[in-house]
C-alpha positions as CSV (number, residue, x, y, z in Angstrom):
1,X,0.0,0.0,0.0
2,X,1.4,3.3,-1.1
3,X,0.7,6.4,1.0
4,X,0.3,9.8,-0.6
5,X,-0.1,12.7,2.0
6,X,-2.2,15.7,1.0
7,X,-4.2,18.2,2.8
8,X,-6.8,18.7,0.1
9,X,-8.2,16.4,-2.6
10,X,-6.3,17.6,-5.6
11,X,-3.9,14.7,-5.9
12,X,-6.5,11.9,-5.4
13,X,-8.8,13.6,-8.0
14,X,-6.0,13.9,-10.5
15,X,-4.8,10.4,-9.9
16,X,-8.2,8.7,-10.1
17,X,-9.1,10.8,-13.2
18,X,-5.9,10.0,-15.0
19,X,-6.2,6.3,-14.2
20,X,-9.7,6.0,-15.5
21,X,-8.9,8.0,-18.6
22,X,-5.8,5.9,-19.3
23,X,-7.7,2.6,-19.2
24,X,-10.6,3.9,-21.2
25,X,-8.2,5.3,-23.9
26,X,-6.6,1.8,-23.9
27,X,-10.0,0.6,-25.0
28,X,-10.6,-1.3,-21.8
29,X,-14.0,-1.9,-20.3
30,X,-13.7,-0.2,-16.8
31,X,-15.7,-0.9,-13.7
32,X,-15.6,1.9,-11.1
33,X,-17.0,1.3,-7.6
34,X,-17.7,4.5,-5.6
35,X,-18.4,4.9,-1.9
36,X,-20.7,6.9,0.3
37,X,-19.4,9.0,3.2
38,X,-16.7,11.6,3.0
39,X,-15.2,10.2,-0.2
40,X,-18.4,11.0,-2.2
41,X,-17.1,14.5,-2.9
42,X,-13.9,13.0,-4.5
43,X,-16.0,10.7,-6.7
44,X,-18.1,13.7,-7.8
45,X,-15.1,15.8,-8.8
46,X,-13.6,12.9,-10.8
47,X,-16.9,12.2,-12.7
48,X,-17.0,15.9,-13.6
49,X,-13.5,15.6,-15.1
50,X,-14.8,12.8,-17.4
51,X,-17.4,15.0,-19.0
52,X,-15.6,15.2,-22.3
53,X,-14.3,11.6,-22.3
54,X,-15.8,8.6,-24.1
55,X,-17.3,6.7,-21.2
56,X,-19.2,4.1,-23.3
57,X,-17.1,1.4,-21.8
58,X,-17.3,2.7,-18.2
59,X,-19.7,1.2,-15.7
60,X,-20.3,2.6,-12.2
61,X,-21.8,1.1,-9.1
62,X,-21.4,1.5,-5.4
63,X,-19.2,-0.2,-2.9
64,X,-22.0,-0.2,-0.4
65,X,-25.5,1.2,0.3
66,X,-27.7,2.2,3.3
67,X,-30.8,0.0,2.9
68,X,-34.3,1.4,2.5
69,X,-36.6,2.4,-0.2
70,X,-35.0,4.1,-3.3
71,X,-34.6,7.8,-2.7
72,X,-34.7,7.6,1.1
73,X,-32.8,10.5,2.7
74,X,-29.7,8.5,3.7
75,X,-29.3,6.6,0.4
76,X,-25.7,7.0,-0.8
77,X,-26.8,7.0,-4.4
78,X,-29.2,9.9,-3.9
79,X,-26.7,11.8,-1.9
80,X,-24.2,11.4,-4.8
81,X,-26.8,12.7,-7.2
82,X,-27.4,15.7,-4.9
83,X,-23.7,16.5,-5.0
84,X,-23.9,16.6,-8.8
85,X,-22.9,13.1,-9.6
86,X,-24.5,12.9,-13.1
87,X,-25.0,9.4,-14.3
88,X,-27.5,10.2,-17.1
89,X,-25.2,9.1,-19.9
90,X,-23.2,6.3,-18.1
91,X,-24.0,2.7,-17.6
92,X,-24.6,2.3,-13.9
93,X,-26.1,-0.1,-11.4
94,X,-28.1,1.3,-8.5
95,X,-28.1,-1.1,-5.4
96,X,-31.5,-0.1,-4.1
97,X,-34.3,-1.4,-6.3
98,X,-37.3,-1.6,-4.1
99,X,-36.7,-5.2,-3.0
100,X,-36.4,-6.5,0.6
101,X,-32.9,-6.4,2.1
102,X,-32.1,-10.1,1.6
103,X,-33.0,-9.9,-2.1
104,X,-31.2,-6.6,-2.5
105,X,-28.0,-8.1,-1.1
106,X,-28.3,-11.3,-3.3
107,X,-29.0,-9.3,-6.4
108,X,-26.0,-7.0,-5.6
109,X,-23.7,-10.1,-5.1
110,X,-24.9,-11.6,-8.4
111,X,-24.4,-8.3,-10.2
112,X,-20.9,-7.9,-8.9
113,X,-20.0,-11.4,-10.0
114,X,-21.3,-10.5,-13.5
115,X,-19.5,-7.2,-13.6
116,X,-16.2,-8.8,-12.4
117,X,-16.4,-11.3,-15.2
118,X,-17.3,-8.7,-17.8
119,X,-15.0,-5.7,-17.2
120,X,-11.3,-5.6,-18.0
121,X,-10.2,-3.2,-15.3
122,X,-11.9,-3.1,-11.9
123,X,-11.1,-0.1,-9.7
124,X,-12.7,0.9,-6.4
125,X,-12.6,4.1,-4.4
126,X,-12.9,3.5,-0.7
127,X,-13.3,5.5,2.4
128,X,-11.8,4.3,5.7
129,X,-13.5,4.9,9.0
130,X,-11.9,5.5,12.4
131,X,-13.2,2.1,13.5
132,X,-11.3,0.4,10.6
133,X,-14.3,-0.1,8.4
134,X,-14.2,0.3,4.6
135,X,-17.1,0.2,2.2
136,X,-20.0,-0.7,4.5
137,X,-18.0,-3.6,6.1
138,X,-18.2,-2.9,9.8
139,X,-15.8,-4.7,12.2
140,X,-17.0,-8.0,13.6
141,X,-20.1,-8.3,11.4
142,X,-21.2,-10.9,8.9
143,X,-20.0,-8.6,6.1
144,X,-16.4,-9.0,7.3
145,X,-16.5,-12.8,7.0
146,X,-19.0,-13.6,4.3
147,X,-18.0,-15.9,1.5
148,X,-20.4,-14.0,-0.9
149,X,-19.6,-11.0,-2.9
150,X,-22.1,-8.9,-1.0
151,X,-23.8,-9.1,2.4
152,X,-26.4,-7.4,4.5
153,X,-26.6,-6.7,8.2
154,X,-28.3,-4.4,10.7
155,X,-25.7,-1.9,11.8
156,X,-25.9,0.4,14.8
157,X,-26.6,3.3,12.5
158,X,-28.1,1.9,9.3
159,X,-29.2,-1.4,7.8
160,X,-26.4,-2.0,5.2
161,X,-25.8,-3.8,2.0
162,X,-22.2,-3.9,1.1
163,X,-19.5,-5.6,-1.0
164,X,-17.3,-7.9,1.1
165,X,-13.6,-8.6,1.5
166,X,-14.1,-11.5,-1.0
167,X,-15.3,-8.9,-3.6
168,X,-12.6,-6.4,-2.8
169,X,-9.9,-9.1,-3.5
170,X,-11.2,-9.4,-7.0
171,X,-10.3,-5.8,-7.9
172,X,-7.3,-4.7,-10.0
173,X,-6.8,-1.5,-8.1
174,X,-8.1,0.2,-4.9
175,X,-7.8,4.0,-4.2
176,X,-8.4,4.8,-0.5
177,X,-9.4,8.2,1.0
178,X,-9.1,9.0,4.7
179,X,-8.9,12.4,6.3
180,X,-9.2,13.4,9.9
181,X,-7.1,13.1,13.1
182,X,-9.5,10.5,14.5
183,X,-8.4,8.1,11.7
184,X,-4.6,8.4,12.1
185,X,-4.1,5.5,14.5
186,X,-6.2,3.2,12.3
187,X,-4.2,4.3,9.3
188,X,-0.9,3.6,11.1
189,X,-2.1,0.1,11.9
190,X,-3.3,-0.4,8.4
191,X,0.1,0.5,7.0
192,X,2.3,-1.3,9.5
193,X,0.3,-4.2,11.1
194,X,-1.4,-7.3,9.9
195,X,-4.7,-7.3,11.7
196,X,-7.5,-9.8,11.1
197,X,-9.9,-8.5,8.5
198,X,-12.8,-9.5,10.8
199,X,-11.5,-6.9,13.3
200,X,-10.3,-4.3,10.9
201,X,-12.0,-4.7,7.5
202,X,-9.8,-2.0,5.8
203,X,-7.1,-4.6,5.9
204,X,-8.9,-6.2,3.0
205,X,-7.7,-3.4,0.8
206,X,-4.2,-4.9,1.0
207,X,-5.4,-8.0,-0.9
208,X,-5.7,-5.8,-4.0
209,X,-2.7,-5.9,-6.3
210,X,-2.4,-2.1,-6.4
211,X,-3.5,0.2,-3.5
212,X,-2.9,3.9,-3.0
213,X,-4.0,5.7,0.2
214,X,-4.5,9.4,0.0
215,X,-4.7,11.1,3.4
216,X,-3.7,14.0,5.6
217,X,-1.8,11.4,7.6
218,X,2.0,11.6,7.4
219,X,3.6,8.3,8.3
């Protein structure tokens, strides 16, 4: 895992934009997974930079979602749209589809399997929480140990549908974003310690062949 220290979002936006463009220009079919939380603003800036790029071979979906009816106030997808994340002309898969949570999770798992088999380059943007979670994979939950590509569980804050460590390991590249003093201890552990994924799900990012962490943390 490579650490890039920055106080703003310029480097991560430039890096992710250039990586997506390079793969699309190489005529690769690209799958881009985007998160909720604080990293949403990064994803929104990157998508804006792709406005004049041929995105016919780009597909976008989420790393995780807060379960409920489509368009509920806490839905990651809707919050991205409110930030200006315009998906009108891009192939995209919305996790919430009006089904019960078990069906939603199974459909998401099946869709990820299909997308992983279809797309040439699979890249995920991930936030990291102070508790060590990434995507919606909270520590010591079924999502951290599932042998499916997606899982659902009732969290302390939201009912969640999320990709799993198994799914993360199938990516070609992961770009992580974590800012805030409250996350620095977790980031130090992530960079220097091998902790069980069940206890610190962000450790799953290290199973991806190429990982870059952009943070205000200076190791």
